[in-house]
N, C-alpha and C positions, 0 to 999 in steps of 0.2 A: 613589582606591582604590575607592570605591563605584561609580564609573562603570565601572571595569574588571570588577567583579563583576557589575554589571548587564548589560554586554555579553556576558560569558561565559554568563550565564543565558539571554540572548536567543538566542545562537548554539546553545546546547544545546537549547533549546526548538525552534528551527527545524530542527535535525538530527533531533530526535525526531519532529516532524510529518512530515518528509520520509520517514523510515523507515516510519512508519505508513502513509503514502499509498502507498509502493511495495508494502508487504505487501497492502494492499487491492486494488491494481491486479493483483497476481499472483493473488490469490484469484479476482478477477473473470474473469481470462483462463482460469483452470482451470475455472471454472464454465461459461463459454462452450463450452469444448472438450467438457465432459461433456454439455452439452445437445445439441451437434451429434452426438455418438456416440449419445445416447439417441434422437434423431430418426431416425438412420440405422437403428437396430435396429427402431424402430417401422415403418418403411417396408417392411422385408423380410418 
C-alpha cells in the first residue's frame, strides 16, 4: 500500500515539475519575442 502511495506522489511530483518547466519555457519564448520587437523599434 505504501509503495503505491509513494509511486503516486512521485508521479504527481514529476507532472508538477513538467508543468512548471513548460511554463518557464513559454515565458522565455515570449521574452525573446518582446526583445526582438524592442530591438526592431530601436533600429527605426
